[in-house]
C-alpha positions in Angstrom: 142.0 164.9 75.4 144.7 162.2 76.0 144.5 159.8 78.8 147.6 161.3 80.4 146.0 164.7 80.5 142.8 163.3 82.0 144.9 161.5 84.7 146.7 164.7 85.6 143.4 166.6 86.0 141.8 163.8 88.1 145.0 163.6 90.2 144.9 167.4 90.8 141.3 167.2 91.9 141.9 164.2 94.2 145.0 165.9 95.7 142.9 169.1 96.4 140.2 167.1 98.1 142.8 165.3 100.2 144.4 168.6 101.3 141.0 170.0 102.2 140.1 166.9 104.3 143.5 167.0 106.1 143.0 170.7 106.9 139.5 169.9 108.2 140.8 167.1 110.4 143.7 169.2 111.7 141.4 172.2 112.4 139.0 170.0 114.3 141.9 168.6 116.4 143.1 172.1 117.4 140.3 172.4 119.9 136.7 173.4 120.3 135.5 177.0 120.5 133.3 177.5 123.5 130.1 179.4 123.0 129.9 182.9 124.5 128.8 183.1 128.1 126.6 186.1 127.3 125.4 187.6 124.0 127.7 190.0 122.4 124.8 192.5 122.1 121.2 192.6 123.2 118.5 193.1 120.6 116.5 196.3 121.1 114.0 196.0 123.9 115.4 193.0 125.7 117.7 195.0 127.9 114.7 197.0 129.0 112.6 194.0 129.8 115.3 192.5 132.0 116.4 195.7 133.7 113.1 197.2 134.8 111.9 196.8 138.3 109.1 194.3 138.9 106.1 195.6 140.8 107.2 193.7 143.9 110.3 195.9 144.0 112.8 193.4 142.9 114.8 193.6 139.7 114.5 191.2 136.9 117.7 189.4 136.0 119.5 192.5 135.0 123.1 193.5 134.6 124.1 196.7 136.3 125.1 198.3 133.0 121.9 197.5 131.2 120.0 200.7 130.4 116.2 200.4 130.2 114.3 202.0 127.4 111.7 204.4 128.9 108.2 203.5 128.0 107.0 207.1 127.9 108.7 208.1 124.6 107.7 204.8 123.0 104.0 205.4 123.9 104.3 209.0 122.5 105.4 207.6 119.2 103.0 204.7 119.2 99.6 204.3 117.5 96.6 202.7 119.1 95.4 201.7 115.7 98.6 199.7 115.1 98.2 198.3 118.6 94.8 197.0 117.6 96.3 194.9 114.9 99.1 193.7 117.2 96.4 192.7 119.7 95.2 190.1 117.2 98.0 187.9 118.7 96.3 188.2 122.0 92.7 187.2 121.0 93.6 183.6 120.7 93.8 183.4 124.5 92.3 186.6 125.8 88.9 188.4 125.3 89.3 192.1 124.8 85.7 193.1 125.0 84.0 194.8 127.9 82.5 192.2 130.2 84.3 189.5 128.3 84.8 186.1 129.7 88.2 184.5 130.4 89.5 182.1 127.8 92.9 180.4 128.2 93.9 183.7 129.8 92.0 186.4 131.6 89.9 189.0 129.8 92.0 192.2 129.2 89.3 194.9 129.4 90.6 197.5 131.9 94.0 195.7 132.4 96.1 198.9 132.3 96.1 200.2 135.8 94.5 197.0 137.3 96.0 195.1 140.2 98.2 192.2 139.0 96.5 188.8 139.3 93.2 190.3 140.4 89.9 188.7 139.6 88.3 185.3 139.3 90.7 183.9 136.8 93.0 181.1 138.1 96.3 183.0 137.9 99.7 181.2 138.2 101.5 181.4 141.5 104.2 183.4 139.7 101.7 186.2 138.9 100.0 185.9 142.4 103.4 186.6 144.0 103.9 189.9 142.1 102.7 193.0 143.9 101.4 196.2 142.4 99.5 197.1 139.3 99.8 196.6 135.6 101.2 200.1 134.9 102.9 201.0 131.7 106.4 199.9 132.8 105.2 196.5 134.2 103.2 195.7 131.1 106.1 196.7 128.9 108.5 194.3 130.8 105.9 191.5 131.0 105.0 191.7 127.3 108.6 191.7 126.2 109.4 188.5 128.0 106.5 187.0 130.1 108.5 184.0 131.4 111.5 186.2 132.2 109.4 188.7 134.1 107.3 186.2 136.0 109.2 182.8 135.9 106.6 180.1 136.3 103.8 182.0 134.6 101.3 179.8 132.7 101.4 182.2 129.8 103.1 180.4 126.9 103.4 183.5 124.7 107.1 184.2 123.9 106.6 188.0 124.1 106.7 190.9 121.7 110.4 191.8 121.1 109.7 194.9 119.0 109.6 198.0 121.2 107.2 199.9 118.8 104.8 197.0 118.5 104.8 196.5 122.3 104.2 200.2 123.0 101.4 200.3 120.4 99.7 197.2 122.0 100.0 198.8 125.5 98.5 202.1 124.1 95.6 200.0 122.6 95.1 198.1 125.8 94.9 201.4 127.7 92.0 202.4 125.4 90.1 199.3 126.5 88.6 200.9 129.6 85.7 203.1 130.6 88.2 205.6 132.1 91.7 205.0 130.6 94.6 205.8 132.9 96.6 208.9 132.1 99.7 208.5 130.0 103.0 208.8 131.8 
């Protein structure tokens, strides 16, 4: 290869890099694209968690057009055996056995159908303000997004976003009782 040919190739590469850099600078000067004000779509289950009514009768931060996913069909398709494996996430902070002691969180034996923030555990003010019972819909919404359902809760768990896993867990938690509450 002659030195003249090498110079042409090197010049072409340098010119290409200069054009790319100029295009980059010009593109950056055109303006900044603002992030979306709201997500373009909601992943499955999040719309339900935000749209369901809280036990105190108020709505979670829900848009009027959000359609909640009904918990009944999810429970019908769920498996308590799968829920038992999903519950392994819970055992770090909660005891699931009958007569179990509170850990970082309250014991969960008999939680389905129990009054919210009931018992000797030191519940957060956010949970104490909620009225009603841990029915299937309330558990579904809380487990999807604990901090969204009860802002200020001490529960640091991010939630279970998968509808099927959440329904399986609720079905398993239902079985942790002397007299499980009837399915919806």
